[in-house]
Steps between C-alpha positions, in 0.01 A plus 500: 500500500407491866484167686158385610450565875451201732148426612404604850421139604843378394666776700301406811596132459873579474485721811321228697763238410780737603338579835443129572864420427620776730271384779621143475859613512434705813328220696733427795679165491353397163721389208478312174692174450865550579811289520588363842807282466419215258126569530257738340265612778182702501346656811538781752866593522486488879367141494808323365875541505801340333805502725744354250426134575133468601167649398303572817126561476350677800146594395212391277463611140833372368530285188819344371422540132800317360877507471701808409646311202466160338833383640461651847583249778243383751476726803403470867169639628383559858133569575436682828248394764268787415455395139186308409524494121782509245457493124713286264514579128680285243847344468586583862786297648542509878792319658369514859155621603480573872152569635459635854132410520236327285478701177290464188690518172289594199662371182396654169760368253690183416854360531545611859733302727594497868794282593458510878207609718562573870177585679360470848153395383328365190482757223231535238545534125215624284434687178495356150875461441751226577801453725746221584621433853820300523490446876320639804495449875124552535182423314324688224138575426421526129178677406323698230640386160866494596731220385768400753764243413697335780840357404643420843407447865219698661298439813145490364275625221133588476314563175182706479262649246636456145870495581747232387776337703766336283737253665829458317712183499711628796208616715486378859201600711571425865144555617159470338361620171136598501319559174161648581482685173706549188740245351773273634741457209724192515575490128869590554567205731699217341380139501704284732606798713198597714539812711439490878200672655402489866135453417241604249135600525317570177150521367224751550253642254748786449790271409550525126734211422804286558748524211730202444763405243367297209492133584449529876224285650554555874623773736749251645694519175560872559505572872569324827288600797400393849136607484256532213151648527281515190163666549359503148560343159743764379557510121842380380662658194792379292623683189208742545248214469268394779581129528292415807463574871698445820397203714516508880804268501698730270448298184350651186160389379578522130202570278672629186499251211688425181408302187712220356419384146640168374564439130567166332629391159504786247362733769173314544322613823506239775369681810490835679522509878441788744715467813597712799803722469821311590314169466566202272307403188403141413619362169224365272501174303710539186394352165810370323485469118623187325871503437579734794566476869416756774816628672369765744399866522680815390488666845423411863156570646540393862538864621284729292551876526337618177258398227686253283473261206674164539580302186546125476826383342523206259773324305474254210553134581811378311433207257673161560781362279369367163641313192445622146214359290630208277490552122202361313511128424740404780228354715531760773210551734441856377420388143532714194217727597580531868561853632642385830823334608534177684635538850815316593431217742739250663462143357374241743686175579390209274467146642703225328222241537277459201133544562200438284306804383154517634201488270459830327851614588728618225751223416861602542721485194744252664216265585391501136851395387510215751158377392612501133807296577296247697255466212782447247662230712166327541441509124847356431445219747176411329672475157776275640242272660303471177812403299594234755153352492507477123831311503369250749200422281717464190727240655215304635 
């Protein structure tokens, strides 16, 4: 059985692909990505060179796509004074980047890092990727959608369009930072360890936001500066939430709110209060049931960071010491039908002087005995007197 012949259109397509490949291979100076020391580089072969220690770029059109292997060490790069643009891919690690003139680096990937930048003028970083600069002896312009993190000393920084400048905890900006677009990200700065900045100017209609660590309420908590210029009420974000705007003195005008609900005995609602983020709630009046005492709340609410429910805490009041109920018929105060117990009380001191009971008062038992004895003596005296009188009459 004969094989079915290929269609004419398929044959033409295969020939066209072959011709295009041959033409690309024959273009002078052009090459696909190739290994140059620790780097993987794409561009005209006559535009870059690896001499065993340094990658030198001498013309436009070169992109450092990445590293030759995952464990390749960082390498040195020199950019000539005729180069206007250099591309940076992903996972590129440059030990020392020496730039002979102001050059624009277009970053397309992430996890790029430059440990040292030596340049005669401010360089620009654009694209939609990210790169970290450990230290530099000049300034940097950040534009487009690029993300540049600074982790050491640099001279200055300028943010434009929709770019983001991230200042790490070890950043030190000798000169000014201007944010006339994009985002100034201070979320990596630690409280209590503000980073130094020569000056800061922020706030135009193109400025997107200031990003701060959660809990910050003022720029002074994050940076130290000599001059501060705020042109507009720039939005402030923390934990990806817009919490307010930036005031002209560097403080944050916090507008975000939280709700605090108070619950009483058995979870009964007491009050619900809406307060500003990081503010303090006011405790309501607590209704205390009989037999209990209020002992406090189950959590603090003087620094509120989230919606919360605060519960009142109670404990039973311990009963006082008591004596058992006397048995029936013993004359105890509880009586035979009493369900309670008489409380133990300390007897009071009794006076030794006899006193007469007032009208209507209950007569004490001792007083009754004394009265009986007096009456008996009086009766006996009367009998003796009567007998004596009778004898006198008889003798007369």
